[in-house]
C-alpha positions, 0 to 999 in steps of 0.5 A, spaced: 407 579 456 409 577 463 417 576 465 416 569 466 413 568 459 419 573 456 424 568 459 420 562 456 420 565 449 426 563 445 431 568 442 431 570 435 437 571 432 434 576 426 441 577 423 442 570 422 435 570 419 437 575 414 443 571 411 438 565 411 433 568 407 438 570 402 441 563 401 434 560 401 432 565 395 438 563 391 442 570 392 449 569 390 451 576 390 451 580 397 454 587 396 455 592 402 458 598 405 460 595 412 455 596 417 455 593 424 447 592 423 449 587 417 455 584 420 453 577 421 450 577 414 456 580 412 461 575 415 456 569 413 457 571 406 464 572 406 465 565 409 460 562 404 464 559 398 457 560 394 456 567 395 460 573 392 461 578 397 463 585 394 465 591 399 462 597 395 465 604 396 458 607 396 451 604 396 449 606 389 455 602 386 451 596 388 445 597 384 449 597 378 452 591 380 446 587 382 443 589 375 449 586 372 449 580 376 441 579 374 443 580 366 448 574 368 443 570 371 444 571 378 441 574 384 443 579 389 442 583 395 444 590 397 445 591 404 446 598 407 444 603 412 439 608 411 444 614 410 446 610 404 439 610 401 440 618 400 446 616 395 442 611 391 436 616 389 438 617 382 441 610 381 434 607 383 432 610 376 436 604 373 431 599 376 425 603 374 427 603 367 430 596 366 426 593 371 430 588 374 430 585 381 433 589 386 432 587 393 435 592 399 436 590 406 436 597 410 439 598 417 435 604 420 439 610 423 436 617 425 429 614 427 429 612 435 434 614 440 439 616 435 445 620 438 448 623 431 444 628 429 447 628 422 443 621 421 436 624 423 434 627 416 436 621 411 433 617 417 426 620 417 426 621 409 428 614 408 422 610 407 418 616 403 424 617 398 424 609 397 417 609 395 417 616 391 422 612 387 417 606 386 421 601 391 416 597 395 418 597 403 416 594 409 419 595 416 421 590 421 422 593 429 421 586 432 426 580 431 420 575 429 418 579 423 425 580 420 425 573 416 417 573 414 418 580 411 424 579 408 422 573 405 416 577 402 420 582 399 425 577 396 419 573 393 416 580 390 423 582 387 425 576 384 419 573 382 416 580 379 422 584 377 421 589 382 425 594 387 423 592 394 426 594 401 426 591 408 427 597 413 430 594 419 428 599 425 433 602 430 430 599 436 431 592 433 438 594 432 439 597 439 441 604 441 448 606 439 452 610 444 457 616 443 463 613 446 468 619 449 
């Protein structure tokens, strides 16, 4: 793609796309541990009177919360970082046994230009860990892929009582810099 073609290509706000896809799928509960990669969707959820936004103390709480929301007839989504996936591994058994829709949107750390070595082990193991627990995964590294991949994941979760996760690659989010 030439520089001129790039200049003509419209900028895609993938962070807003995340919120818009969740709304389009009737999500009424957005649960999360605060994360810069999810900041737009979190702010939009807080501002939307139709959505219950819930700040979690740890990510696995979100799985139980979303099971309860589903039992109450409402849809939800769990927003977290890849490091939080490690906290959820045992709790994913709840979804595997109870078969309720579980939609997760995961911002990746430790998979490209990571400055924090503590993020690397779980970042490298995130997708395999989710798959071992029966979660279907897709990965978006380009802004134009976020909306269609999240739509597909939401459709499979909510129509098939499945566990799904969209992994938002670190290149999509951008390189984090250590500030001294």
